[in-house]
C-alpha positions as CSV (number, residue, x, y, z in Angstrom):
1,M,94.9,121.7,107.6
2,T,91.7,123.6,106.7
3,N,91.2,125.4,103.4
4,S,91.8,128.7,105.2
5,Q,95.2,127.3,106.2
6,A,96.2,125.9,102.8
7,L,99.8,126.4,101.7
8,E,99.8,129.1,99.0
9,I,101.7,127.9,95.9
10,A,102.7,130.5,93.2
11,I,103.7,129.5,89.7
12,C,104.8,131.9,86.9
13,L,104.3,131.1,83.3
14,D,103.5,132.2,79.8
15,Q,102.4,130.3,76.7
16,N,105.7,128.4,76.6
17,Y,105.2,126.8,80.0
18,I,101.6,125.7,80.2
19,E,102.4,122.0,79.9
20,P,105.3,122.1,82.4
21,A,103.1,124.0,84.9
22,R,100.3,121.5,84.6
23,T,102.8,118.7,85.1
24,L,104.2,120.4,88.2
25,I,100.6,120.7,89.6
26,E,99.9,117.1,88.8
27,S,102.9,116.0,90.7
28,M,101.7,118.1,93.7
29,R,98.3,116.6,93.4
30,S,99.8,113.1,93.7
31,H,101.3,114.0,97.1
32,H,98.7,116.1,98.8
33,A,95.1,115.5,99.8
34,P,92.3,118.0,98.7
35,G,92.4,121.3,100.5
36,L,96.1,121.3,101.5
37,L,97.3,123.6,98.7
38,R,96.0,126.7,97.0
39,V,97.5,127.5,93.5
40,W,98.2,131.0,92.2
41,L,99.0,131.4,88.5
42,F,101.0,134.5,87.5
43,H,100.9,134.7,83.8
44,E,101.1,136.7,80.7
45,G,98.7,136.2,77.8
46,L,96.9,133.0,78.8
47,S,93.4,132.8,77.5
48,A,90.3,132.1,79.6
49,V,90.2,128.6,78.0
50,Q,93.7,127.9,79.1
51,I,93.1,129.2,82.6
52,N,90.0,127.0,82.8
53,Q,92.1,124.0,81.9
54,F,94.0,124.5,85.1
55,A,90.8,124.9,87.1
56,V,89.4,121.7,85.7
57,Q,92.6,119.8,86.4
58,C,92.5,121.0,90.1
59,D,88.7,120.6,90.5
60,G,87.9,119.0,93.8
61,W,91.5,119.1,94.9
62,A,92.7,122.8,95.1
63,E,91.5,126.3,94.4
64,V,93.1,127.9,91.4
65,H,93.5,131.7,91.2
66,E,95.1,133.7,88.3
67,V,96.8,137.0,88.2
68,E,97.7,138.4,84.8
69,V,101.0,140.4,84.7
70,D,100.7,143.5,82.6
71,V,103.9,145.3,83.2
72,D,106.5,146.6,80.7
73,L,109.5,144.4,81.5
74,E,111.6,145.1,78.3
75,Q,113.5,147.8,80.1
76,Y,115.1,145.1,82.3
77,F,116.4,142.9,79.5
78,G,119.4,143.6,77.3
79,G,121.1,142.0,74.3
80,N,123.5,139.9,76.2
81,D,121.6,136.7,77.2
82,G,124.3,134.3,76.4
83,W,124.2,132.7,79.9
84,L,120.6,131.7,79.8
85,P,119.3,131.9,76.2
86,Y,116.3,129.7,77.2
87,Q,114.8,132.2,79.6
88,N,112.1,134.7,78.8
89,R,110.1,137.6,80.4
90,S,108.3,135.3,82.8
91,V,111.5,134.8,84.9
92,L,110.8,138.3,86.3
93,F,107.3,137.6,87.4
94,R,108.4,136.1,90.6
95,I,109.9,139.5,91.6
96,L,106.4,141.0,91.1
97,L,104.2,138.3,92.6
98,P,104.7,139.1,96.4
99,G,103.4,142.6,95.9
100,R,100.3,141.4,94.1
101,L,99.6,138.8,96.8
102,R,100.1,141.4,99.6
103,A,97.4,143.5,98.0
104,I,95.1,140.5,98.2
105,G,95.9,140.0,101.9
106,L,98.3,137.0,101.8
107,Q,101.3,137.0,104.1
108,R,103.3,134.0,102.9
109,V,103.8,132.0,99.7
110,L,105.9,129.2,98.3
111,Y,107.1,130.0,94.8
112,V,108.0,127.0,92.6
113,D,109.5,127.0,89.1
114,C,107.8,125.2,86.3
115,D,110.8,122.9,85.7
116,V,110.2,121.3,89.1
117,L,108.5,118.1,90.1
118,C,107.0,117.4,93.5
119,V,107.9,114.0,94.8
120,G,106.9,114.3,98.5
121,S,104.8,116.3,100.9
122,L,105.3,120.0,101.3
123,R,103.5,120.3,104.6
124,P,106.8,120.9,106.5
125,V,107.1,124.1,104.6
126,A,104.0,125.4,106.3
127,R,105.7,125.1,109.7
128,F,109.0,126.5,108.7
129,D,109.9,129.7,110.8
130,L,111.5,132.4,108.6
131,N,112.3,134.3,111.8
132,G,112.1,137.7,110.3
133,S,114.0,136.9,107.1
134,I,112.6,137.9,103.7
135,L,112.7,134.4,102.3
136,G,113.9,130.8,102.6
137,A,115.8,129.2,99.8
138,V,118.3,126.5,99.0
139,Q,121.9,127.3,98.3
140,D,122.6,126.9,94.6
141,E,124.3,123.6,93.7
142,F,126.3,124.9,90.8
143,T,126.7,128.6,91.9
144,P,127.2,128.2,95.6
145,K,128.8,131.6,96.3
146,L,128.1,135.2,95.2
147,S,131.6,135.1,93.6
148,S,131.0,131.8,91.7
149,N,130.9,131.8,87.9
150,G,132.5,135.2,87.6
151,G,130.4,136.8,90.3
152,I,127.2,138.9,90.0
153,P,127.7,141.8,87.5
154,G,127.8,145.2,89.3
155,A,127.3,143.7,92.7
156,D,128.4,145.4,95.9
157,V,128.1,142.4,98.3
158,S,130.3,140.0,100.1
159,E,131.7,137.6,97.6
160,D,132.1,134.9,100.1
161,A,128.4,134.9,101.0
162,A,126.2,132.0,100.0
163,Y,124.2,132.3,96.8
164,F,120.6,130.8,96.6
165,N,118.8,129.3,93.7
166,S,115.5,131.1,93.0
167,G,113.6,128.1,91.7
168,V,111.9,127.5,95.0
169,L,111.3,130.4,97.4
170,L,109.4,130.5,100.7
171,I,108.5,134.2,100.9
172,D,107.5,136.4,103.8
173,I,105.4,138.8,101.9
174,E,105.3,141.5,104.6
175,Q,109.1,141.5,104.9
176,W,109.5,141.5,101.1
177,D,107.3,144.6,101.0
178,A,108.9,146.3,104.0
179,L,112.4,146.0,102.5
180,D,111.3,146.9,99.0
181,V,112.7,143.8,97.4
182,E,110.8,144.4,94.2
183,G,112.0,147.9,93.8
184,R,115.7,147.1,94.6
185,A,115.7,144.0,92.4
186,L,114.3,145.8,89.4
187,S,116.6,148.7,90.0
188,Y,119.6,146.4,89.9
189,L,118.4,144.7,86.7
190,K,118.0,148.1,85.0
191,S,121.5,149.2,86.1
192,V,123.1,146.2,84.5
193,R,120.9,146.0,81.4
194,G,122.8,144.4,78.6
195,R,125.2,142.6,80.8
196,Q,122.9,140.5,83.1
197,R,123.9,137.0,84.1
198,F,121.1,135.1,85.9
199,Y,118.5,137.8,85.7
200,D,116.0,137.5,88.6
201,Q,118.2,135.1,90.5
202,D,121.1,137.6,90.7
203,A,118.7,140.5,91.4
204,L,117.1,138.6,94.3
205,N,120.4,137.6,95.8
206,I,121.4,141.2,95.9
207,A,118.1,142.5,97.2
208,C,118.0,139.8,99.9
209,D,121.7,139.7,100.8
210,G,122.0,138.8,104.5
211,R,118.2,138.5,104.9
212,W,117.4,134.9,103.7
213,L,117.5,131.6,105.5
214,P,118.7,128.3,104.1
215,L,116.0,125.7,103.4
216,D,116.7,121.9,103.5
217,R,118.0,120.7,100.2
218,S,115.1,118.3,99.9
219,L,113.0,121.4,99.0
220,N,115.1,122.1,95.9
221,T,117.1,119.1,94.8
222,M,118.9,120.4,91.7
223,V,119.7,117.9,89.1
224,T,121.1,118.3,85.6
225,D,122.2,115.9,82.9
226,P,124.4,113.9,82.5
227,F,124.3,113.0,86.2
228,E,121.6,110.3,85.9
229,S,122.8,108.3,88.9
230,H,122.4,111.3,91.2
231,L,118.6,111.2,90.8
232,E,118.1,107.8,92.5
233,I,120.1,109.0,95.5
234,A,118.3,112.4,95.6
235,L,114.9,110.9,95.5
236,E,115.5,109.0,98.7
237,S,115.0,112.1,100.7
238,T,113.8,114.9,98.5
239,R,110.4,116.7,98.1
240,L,111.0,118.9,95.1
241,V,113.3,117.9,92.1
242,H,114.5,120.8,90.1
243,F,115.6,120.2,86.5
244,V,118.1,123.1,86.2
245,G,120.0,124.1,83.1
246,P,118.9,124.5,79.5
247,H,117.8,120.8,78.9
248,K,114.3,120.1,80.2
249,P,112.5,116.8,80.5
250,W,109.6,117.9,78.4
251,D,111.8,118.5,75.4
252,S,112.0,115.8,72.7
253,S,115.8,116.1,72.8
254,Y,116.0,115.3,76.5
255,F,118.0,112.2,77.1
256,S,116.2,108.9,77.9
257,G,116.4,107.5,81.4
258,N,114.9,107.6,84.9
259,R,114.3,111.4,84.9
260,R,112.4,111.5,81.7
261,T,110.4,108.4,82.7
262,M,109.5,110.0,86.0
263,Y,108.5,113.3,84.4
264,N,106.3,111.5,81.8
265,L,104.4,109.7,84.5
266,Y,103.0,113.0,85.8
267,R,102.6,114.6,82.4
268,N,100.7,111.5,81.0
269,A,98.5,111.4,84.1
270,W,96.8,114.8,83.6
271,K,96.7,114.3,79.8
272,A,95.0,110.9,80.2
273,R,92.5,112.3,82.6
274,E,91.7,115.2,80.3
275,L,91.3,112.9,77.3
276,N,88.8,110.7,79.2
277,S,86.8,113.6,80.7
């Protein structure tokens, strides 16, 4: 795969997710040769010094590009954030990123959450045929149907339809733009302001209803404590491990075990290299 054919990887973050984003990138670096990936950072408020830290980390391995998000998103958030109190404004960046990348001339991108680790090659993603769909995603492990967990607030969709997790999205940028996913997703969020549930995830499931394809679960293996034994089984065939839920492996309160050990291997790798440079 030449540099011009590199798989485009998009990551959204703010000041709170710099270290998790760098750990995600380090895990990708461990499983891909130089030139196979190109990294796009969609951020709010990162300094030039912080952006340069990503560039230095990826030097000789992958190009790093940054796009600062300067959009008023407060109108899409309400007071009722009881479901996901650990989320912030950056969860909506993934709704905006395809439009920004289309303006640059890209046609396809793999979006990956910061609470994910790469434990295998992502090259099969480059060959996956979306066949005219807006995106490819994995059905959510804990909210498998649109009707699960009380259903999507204000939704006018088939409740029996499958519901995808938005932590890993393979996006056809042209289809996204043609079907105005950004506009419809943001319009939905504004209509339910103050009674949102899963923010961008609900909004994207509505905007892409009937127009997404299921990806293999290895591309978004969702794990959450306390199911520690599940990780060993999952790692036998997975490529991306997604630490869903409010408890994250970079938190000091995260329980000890295989998951934390695995996460720290990647986090310590980039920190050690930076310290020795």
